[in-house]
C-alpha positions as CSV (number, residue, x, y, z in Angstrom):
1,M,23.7,-75.5,73.1
2,L,23.0,-72.6,70.7
3,L,20.6,-73.9,68.0
4,D,20.6,-72.7,64.4
5,Q,17.8,-70.3,63.5
6,T,17.7,-71.7,59.9
7,R,16.7,-75.1,61.3
8,F,14.1,-73.7,63.7
9,E,11.4,-76.3,62.9
10,T,13.6,-79.3,63.5
11,D,16.1,-78.0,66.1
12,V,13.7,-75.9,68.2
13,L,10.2,-77.2,67.7
14,G,11.6,-80.8,67.7
15,A,13.7,-80.5,70.8
16,A,13.1,-82.9,73.6
17,G,13.2,-80.3,76.4
18,P,12.6,-76.6,76.8
19,V,14.3,-74.1,74.5
20,L,15.0,-70.5,75.1
21,V,14.3,-68.4,72.0
22,D,15.8,-64.9,71.8
23,F,14.2,-62.7,69.1
24,F,16.7,-59.9,68.5
25,G,17.7,-57.2,66.1
26,A,21.4,-56.5,65.3
27,W,20.6,-52.8,65.7
28,C,19.0,-53.2,69.1
29,G,21.1,-52.0,72.1
30,P,19.2,-54.0,74.7
31,C,19.5,-57.1,72.6
32,R,23.3,-56.7,72.6
33,L,23.2,-56.3,76.4
34,L,21.3,-59.6,76.7
35,A,23.4,-61.6,74.2
36,P,26.1,-62.7,76.7
37,T,23.5,-64.0,79.1
38,V,21.8,-66.2,76.4
39,E,25.2,-67.4,75.1
40,K,26.3,-68.2,78.7
41,L,23.1,-70.3,79.3
42,A,23.7,-72.1,75.9
43,G,27.3,-72.7,76.9
44,E,26.1,-74.4,80.1
45,G,24.0,-76.9,78.2
46,Y,20.6,-75.2,78.0
47,H,19.1,-75.3,74.6
48,A,18.8,-71.7,73.2
49,C,18.2,-70.2,69.8
50,K,18.9,-66.6,68.7
51,V,16.5,-65.5,66.0
52,D,17.4,-62.3,64.0
53,V,14.1,-60.8,63.2
54,E,15.5,-59.2,60.0
55,E,16.7,-62.6,58.7
56,R,13.6,-64.5,59.9
57,P,10.6,-62.1,59.8
58,D,8.4,-65.2,59.3
59,L,9.2,-66.4,62.8
60,A,8.7,-63.0,64.3
61,E,5.3,-62.8,62.7
62,R,4.3,-66.3,63.6
63,Y,5.1,-65.7,67.3
64,H,3.7,-62.1,67.3
65,V,7.0,-60.5,68.2
66,T,6.6,-56.7,68.2
67,A,9.4,-55.5,70.4
68,M,13.0,-56.5,70.9
69,P,14.4,-58.3,72.7
70,T,11.6,-60.8,73.1
71,L,12.5,-64.1,74.8
72,M,10.3,-67.1,74.8
73,V,10.6,-70.6,76.4
74,L,9.1,-73.2,74.1
75,K,8.5,-76.8,75.2
76,E,7.3,-79.4,72.7
77,G,6.7,-76.5,70.3
78,K,4.4,-74.6,72.6
79,E,5.1,-71.3,74.3
80,V,5.3,-71.7,78.1
81,A,6.9,-68.3,79.0
82,R,7.4,-64.9,77.3
83,F,9.5,-61.9,78.4
84,V,9.9,-58.6,76.6
85,G,13.0,-56.5,77.4
86,V,16.3,-57.4,79.1
87,Q,15.9,-60.1,81.7
88,S,18.3,-61.4,84.4
89,E,20.1,-64.7,84.1
90,R,18.2,-65.8,87.2
91,T,14.8,-65.1,85.6
92,L,15.7,-67.0,82.5
93,R,17.1,-70.0,84.5
94,Q,13.9,-70.1,86.6
95,A,11.7,-70.1,83.4
96,L,13.7,-72.9,81.9
97,A,13.6,-74.9,85.2
98,R,9.8,-74.5,85.4
99,A,9.3,-75.7,81.8
């Protein structure tokens, strides 16, 4: 399920299980390459949220995002994994399973 970045506090931080958060920029080529993977995982029932750093600079600053794409797995509002750059579907699945 792809969660809404405008409701980050309730939908992401309040989620019962792990959430994959994709910090991206619309101008970022690697982010565009990664987008289908995140959307596929969301379509398979994993909780995921895409955060546009230009629309939500507050979240990028809060989570110390300095490069795109940055992917985080949050569980109960706490960061349990972080990746910078394009990642494989397998890597993201493993991180979500471990959380």
